[in-house]
C-alpha positions as CSV (number, residue, x, y, z in Angstrom):
1,M,-3.8,-43.0,35.3
2,N,-6.7,-44.1,33.0
3,K,-6.9,-43.1,29.4
4,F,-9.9,-40.8,30.0
5,K,-8.0,-38.8,32.7
6,L,-4.9,-38.6,30.5
7,F,-7.1,-37.3,27.6
8,F,-8.8,-34.7,29.9
9,I,-5.4,-33.4,31.1
10,V,-4.0,-33.1,27.6
11,V,-7.1,-31.2,26.4
12,L,-6.9,-29.0,29.5
13,I,-3.2,-28.2,28.9
14,F,-4.0,-27.5,25.2
15,I,-6.8,-25.1,26.1
16,L,-4.8,-23.3,28.8
17,S,-1.8,-23.0,26.5
18,N,-3.9,-21.2,23.9
19,L,-5.5,-18.9,26.5
20,I,-2.1,-18.0,28.0
21,I,-0.6,-17.3,24.5
22,A,-3.5,-15.1,23.6
23,F,-3.3,-13.2,26.9
24,L,0.5,-12.8,26.8
25,W,0.5,-11.9,23.1
26,S,-1.9,-9.0,23.8
27,I,0.2,-7.9,26.8
28,K,3.4,-8.1,24.9
29,T,2.0,-6.0,22.0
30,T,0.8,-3.3,24.5
31,I,4.1,-3.2,26.3
32,K,6.0,-3.1,23.0
33,F,4.2,0.0,21.8
34,S,4.0,1.8,25.1
35,N,7.4,3.4,24.6
36,Y,8.2,2.3,21.0
37,A,10.2,4.6,18.7
38,P,9.2,3.5,15.1
39,Y,11.3,6.2,13.3
40,S,14.8,7.6,13.5
41,V,15.3,10.9,15.2
42,E,15.9,12.5,11.8
43,F,12.7,11.2,10.3
44,T,10.7,12.1,13.4
45,N,12.0,15.6,13.2
46,S,11.0,15.8,9.6
47,L,7.4,15.0,10.6
48,N,7.4,18.0,12.9
49,L,5.9,15.7,15.6
50,T,6.8,14.8,19.1
51,K,8.0,11.3,19.9
52,N,4.5,10.3,21.2
53,E,2.8,11.9,18.2
54,A,5.1,10.0,15.9
55,L,4.1,6.8,17.7
56,D,0.4,7.6,17.2
57,L,1.1,8.2,13.5
58,Y,2.9,4.8,13.3
59,L,0.0,3.0,15.0
60,E,-2.6,4.6,12.8
61,T,-0.6,3.7,9.7
62,W,0.5,0.1,10.5
63,Q,-1.5,-1.1,13.5
64,R,-5.1,-0.5,12.6
65,E,-7.5,-3.3,13.5
66,R,-7.4,-4.3,9.8
67,L,-4.7,-2.9,7.6
68,F,-6.4,-4.0,4.3
69,E,-9.9,-4.9,3.1
70,Y,-11.1,-6.6,-0.1
71,D,-11.6,-4.4,-3.1
72,E,-13.4,-5.7,-6.2
73,F,-11.2,-6.3,-9.3
74,T,-8.1,-4.7,-7.7
75,G,-7.8,-7.2,-4.9
76,L,-7.4,-5.0,-1.8
77,R,-7.3,-1.4,-0.5
78,E,-6.4,0.2,2.8
79,S,-9.2,-0.3,5.4
80,E,-11.4,2.7,6.0
81,S,-10.4,4.9,8.9
82,L,-12.3,8.2,9.5
83,N,-11.5,9.2,13.0
84,G,-7.7,9.3,13.0
85,N,-5.6,12.2,14.1
86,Y,-3.1,11.6,11.3
87,V,-4.4,8.9,8.9
88,N,-7.9,9.1,7.5
89,I,-9.1,6.9,4.6
90,D,-12.5,7.0,3.0
91,Q,-13.8,4.1,0.9
92,D,-15.1,6.4,-1.9
93,N,-12.5,9.2,-1.8
94,G,-9.3,7.5,-0.9
95,R,-6.9,9.0,1.6
96,L,-8.6,12.3,2.6
97,I,-7.2,15.7,1.6
98,K,-8.7,18.2,4.0
99,N,-7.7,21.3,2.0
100,N,-10.0,20.5,-0.9
101,P,-12.6,23.3,-1.7
102,N,-16.3,22.7,-1.4
103,N,-16.9,23.6,-5.1
104,C,-14.4,22.5,-7.7
105,L,-14.1,23.5,-11.3
106,G,-12.3,20.2,-12.0
107,N,-10.7,17.2,-10.3
108,I,-7.2,15.8,-10.1
109,F,-6.8,12.1,-9.3
110,F,-3.5,10.6,-8.1
111,Y,-2.9,6.8,-8.7
112,G,0.1,4.9,-7.5
113,G,1.4,2.8,-4.6
114,E,2.5,3.5,-1.1
115,K,4.5,6.6,-2.1
116,V,1.4,8.3,-3.4
117,F,-0.7,7.1,-0.4
118,G,1.9,8.5,2.0
119,Y,2.9,5.8,4.5
120,D,4.4,7.1,7.7
121,V,3.4,10.7,7.1
122,T,0.2,12.6,8.1
123,D,-2.7,13.4,5.9
124,N,-1.3,16.9,5.3
125,Q,2.2,15.6,4.4
126,T,1.4,13.5,1.3
127,I,2.3,14.2,-2.3
128,P,-1.3,14.9,-3.3
129,F,-1.8,17.2,-0.3
130,F,1.2,19.3,-1.2
131,F,0.0,19.3,-4.8
132,R,-3.3,20.8,-3.6
133,E,-1.4,23.4,-1.6
134,M,0.4,24.5,-4.8
135,L,-3.0,24.7,-6.6
136,I,-4.2,27.1,-3.8
137,K,-1.1,29.2,-4.2
138,D,-1.5,29.3,-7.9
139,K,-5.3,30.1,-7.6
140,K,-6.4,26.9,-9.4
141,N,-9.7,25.6,-8.3
142,Y,-9.3,21.8,-8.4
143,C,-10.2,19.1,-6.0
144,V,-7.4,16.5,-5.5
145,F,-8.0,12.9,-4.7
146,N,-5.4,10.5,-3.3
147,F,-5.9,6.9,-4.6
148,G,-2.5,5.7,-3.8
149,R,-2.6,2.2,-2.3
150,R,0.1,0.0,-0.9
151,S,1.7,-2.5,-3.4
152,Y,-0.4,-1.2,-6.3
153,N,1.2,-1.4,-9.8
154,S,0.2,-0.1,-13.2
155,T,-2.3,-2.9,-13.8
156,Q,-4.2,-2.3,-10.6
157,E,-4.1,1.5,-11.2
158,N,-5.6,1.1,-14.6
159,I,-8.4,-1.1,-13.2
160,L,-9.1,1.4,-10.5
161,L,-9.2,4.2,-13.1
162,Q,-11.8,2.1,-15.1
163,K,-13.9,1.6,-11.9
164,H,-14.0,5.3,-11.3
165,L,-14.9,6.0,-14.9
166,L,-17.8,3.5,-14.7
167,N,-19.0,5.0,-11.5
168,K,-18.9,8.5,-13.1
169,K,-16.4,9.7,-10.5
170,I,-14.2,11.0,-13.3
171,I,-15.6,13.3,-15.9
172,Q,-14.2,15.0,-19.1
173,K,-11.2,17.3,-18.7
174,D,-10.2,15.9,-15.3
175,I,-6.5,15.4,-14.7
176,I,-5.1,11.9,-14.0
177,I,-1.6,11.5,-12.5
178,F,0.1,8.1,-12.3
179,L,3.2,7.6,-10.2
180,D,4.9,4.2,-10.8
181,G,8.1,2.6,-9.9
182,S,9.3,-0.3,-7.8
183,N,5.9,-2.0,-7.5
184,E,6.0,-3.0,-11.1
185,N,6.2,-6.8,-11.2
186,G,4.8,-7.9,-14.5
187,N,2.0,-10.5,-14.2
188,S,3.0,-11.6,-10.7
189,K,0.2,-12.3,-8.3
190,I,-0.9,-9.3,-6.3
191,L,-0.8,-9.3,-2.5
192,N,-3.1,-11.8,-0.7
193,T,-4.1,-13.6,-4.0
194,D,-3.2,-17.0,-2.6
195,F,-5.1,-16.3,0.6
196,I,-8.3,-15.1,-1.1
197,N,-8.2,-18.0,-3.6
198,K,-7.6,-20.6,-0.9
199,N,-10.4,-19.4,1.4
200,Y,-12.9,-19.0,-1.5
201,N,-12.2,-22.6,-2.7
202,E,-12.5,-24.0,0.8
203,L,-15.7,-22.2,1.7
204,H,-17.4,-22.6,-1.7
205,Q,-18.4,-26.2,-1.7
206,K,-21.3,-28.5,-0.7
207,Y,-22.9,-27.6,2.6
208,W,-22.3,-31.0,4.1
209,K,-18.6,-30.8,3.4
210,L,-18.2,-27.4,5.2
211,G,-17.9,-29.1,8.5
212,N,-14.4,-30.4,7.6
213,T,-13.4,-26.9,6.6
214,G,-14.8,-25.5,9.8
215,V,-12.7,-27.9,11.9
216,K,-9.6,-27.0,9.9
217,Y,-10.3,-23.3,10.4
218,F,-10.8,-23.8,14.1
219,F,-7.4,-25.3,14.6
220,D,-5.7,-22.9,12.1
221,L,-7.0,-19.9,14.0
222,L,-5.9,-21.0,17.5
223,P,-3.3,-18.8,19.1
224,I,-0.8,-21.6,19.4
225,K,-1.0,-22.3,15.6
226,Q,-0.9,-18.5,14.8
227,L,2.3,-18.2,16.9
228,F,3.9,-21.1,15.1
229,E,2.9,-19.5,11.7
230,V,4.4,-16.1,12.7
231,V,7.7,-17.7,13.8
232,I,8.0,-19.8,10.6
233,S,7.0,-16.8,8.3
234,K,9.7,-14.7,9.7
235,F,12.4,-17.2,8.7
236,I,10.8,-17.6,5.2
237,N,10.5,-13.9,4.6
238,N,14.1,-13.3,5.6
239,Y,15.2,-16.0,3.1
240,K,13.0,-14.5,0.4
241,T,14.3,-11.0,1.0
242,K,17.9,-12.2,0.5
243,K,17.0,-14.1,-2.7
244,I,14.9,-11.4,-4.4
245,S,17.4,-8.6,-3.7
246,T,20.0,-10.4,-5.9
247,E,18.2,-12.9,-8.1
248,I,15.6,-12.3,-10.8
249,P,15.4,-14.1,-14.2
250,K,15.8,-12.0,-17.3
251,S,12.5,-13.3,-18.6
252,Q,10.7,-11.8,-15.6
253,L,12.5,-8.5,-16.1
254,Y,11.3,-8.3,-19.7
255,E,7.8,-9.4,-18.6
256,I,7.8,-6.4,-16.3
257,K,8.8,-4.1,-19.1
258,Y,6.2,-5.6,-21.5
259,V,3.3,-5.3,-19.0
260,F,4.3,-1.7,-18.1
261,E,4.3,-0.8,-21.8
262,K,0.9,-2.4,-22.4
263,N,-0.6,-0.6,-19.4
264,L,0.7,2.7,-20.7
265,D,-1.0,1.9,-24.1
266,I,-4.2,1.1,-22.3
267,R,-4.1,4.3,-20.3
268,K,-3.5,6.3,-23.5
269,G,-6.5,4.8,-25.1
270,I,-8.8,5.4,-22.1
271,C,-7.6,8.9,-21.6
272,H,-8.0,9.8,-25.3
273,T,-11.5,8.4,-25.6
274,S,-12.7,9.8,-22.2
275,D,-11.1,13.2,-22.9
276,L,-8.9,13.2,-19.9
277,R,-5.5,14.9,-19.3
278,C,-3.3,12.0,-18.2
279,F,0.3,12.2,-17.0
280,N,2.7,9.3,-16.3
281,F,5.6,9.6,-13.9
282,L,8.3,7.1,-13.0
283,I,10.3,7.3,-9.7
284,F,12.6,4.8,-8.0
285,I,13.8,5.6,-4.5
286,E,15.1,2.3,-3.3
287,N,18.7,2.1,-4.5
288,D,19.2,-1.7,-4.7
289,E,20.2,-4.0,-7.5
290,L,16.7,-5.2,-8.3
291,N,15.2,-1.7,-8.6
292,K,18.2,-0.5,-10.7
293,K,17.5,-3.4,-13.2
294,K,13.8,-2.5,-13.3
295,Y,14.6,1.2,-13.8
296,E,16.9,0.6,-16.7
297,L,14.1,-1.2,-18.5
298,L,11.2,1.1,-17.7
299,K,12.9,4.5,-18.0
300,T,13.0,4.3,-21.8
301,Q,9.2,4.4,-22.2
302,N,7.6,7.2,-24.2
303,N,5.2,9.6,-22.5
304,V,6.7,9.0,-19.1
305,S,8.4,11.7,-17.0
306,D,11.3,10.2,-15.1
307,L,11.8,11.7,-11.6
308,T,14.4,9.1,-10.6
309,N,17.9,10.1,-9.6
310,F,19.7,7.5,-7.6
311,N,22.6,9.9,-6.8
312,N,20.2,12.6,-5.6
313,Q,20.5,13.0,-1.8
314,E,17.5,15.3,-1.4
315,Y,15.1,12.5,-0.4
316,L,14.9,11.2,3.1
317,I,13.5,7.7,3.4
318,N,12.9,5.6,6.6
319,K,13.4,1.9,7.3
320,Y,9.9,1.1,5.9
321,D,10.9,2.7,2.6
322,S,8.6,5.7,3.3
323,L,9.4,9.2,2.2
324,S,9.6,12.2,4.5
325,P,7.2,15.1,4.2
326,N,9.9,17.3,2.6
327,S,10.7,14.6,0.1
328,N,6.9,14.4,-0.8
329,R,6.8,18.1,-1.2
330,L,9.8,18.1,-3.6
331,I,8.1,15.3,-5.7
332,A,4.8,17.2,-5.7
333,E,6.7,20.3,-7.0
334,K,8.2,18.4,-9.9
335,I,4.9,16.9,-10.8
336,F,3.2,20.3,-10.6
337,K,5.7,21.9,-12.9
338,K,5.1,19.1,-15.5
339,V,1.3,19.2,-15.3
340,F,1.0,23.0,-15.3
341,N,4.0,23.9,-17.4
């Protein structure tokens, strides 16, 4: 066998391997979700959905074509989705709240992480939606906006608030509600920072050098390389999960406290000068050692209403750390009482 023939066979095997992996990967994903039960029976019942409807909710929540998209200054946001049965997200108005009136005397903005956004619940089962229901019952004519975003901490929330102010989305006398907790990580990098930085640096260079980057990207994006990355990342993530649940330096804990304190001060200044009614809430649901340590440091902050009670069994949470509809309703009630006391 000559060298040319051997080279041709190797290349052919390489191409066929990638095609087969891409084809089988797609088939495997389709089969996996054909009869998949993403939630426990108890959580599915809490959603008031059938098994198939709960699966549709899961797919709209976690399996959109693109889960996140780039957002200036804050890093990322949930990708826009306007035709879902259960999850609808607008670039300008956040997760949609369909019971908002056409004409509002004022606005209420919710900022926070995935608990505010409402992962694994429908549009009409989030904390802001239930809050709007209470406004209707109390005959208060406010529009409510849900700007909760996955992984967001107090720093990102403050930046998003400033963006909305600069774009005149928020006006005097509007009500601002922040719900913080386990996402507080001090000055740690936000999600996808390394990815964005790496890709920007590789693509922002002399034109005649982009060929090298193009070749690298070509091989990095091949199905066989992607499969290898997925397998390796699972092992790495499992290791990191074990480490982070038990180990965190005291210096990092105090940095988390310091950053949270400063962000509260920044909010206070913005809200005062912009004539806004701002409310800060703290809640920890995940009852693990790391979150208990964070909670002990953050609960002492002034002007923060603490909703945490680790011994309280009224909240139902699933394996993705998402709250059930009834849990969201209970939290909305507590926030409502504080805001309109």
